[in-house]
C-alpha positions, 0 to 999 in steps of 0.5 A: 261837480258831477252834474257839470261833468255829465252836462259837458260830456253830453254837450261834447257828444252832441257837437261831435254828432253834428260835426259827423253829420255835416262831414258825411254830407259835405258833398251835398254842401259842395254841390249846393254852393254851385247854385244860387238860392236863399240863405239856409241856417245850419240844421233848419235850412231855409224853413224860416222863409216858409209861412202858412197860407197860399198867398204867403207860399206864392210870394215865397215861390216868386222870391225864390224864382228870382234865382231861376232857372236853377235854384237851391233850397235847404228845407231842414237838412234836406237839399232841394234843387228847383228847376224852372225851365222845361228844357233843363228838366228834360236834360236832367231826366235824360241823363239819369 
């Protein structure tokens, strides 16, 4: 009985920490939904698409390029925007 209460308490704490992490980063999720990109799982992002090797990496980048000119991708918990047009990059860099 004691083991069950420790396990359930630990589970509640982990779920609460994950929800807190998501809540603090809600602005990133809001911004990410404004741009097209591959599907990303919670916590791992789009890492499931990545495979080792130069040929596989090239194929993945070509698949991501179909969402161009601005593509979102989650690599783990990190949000990335890929910009394929030099003009868009120039506008972004001039505003920052």
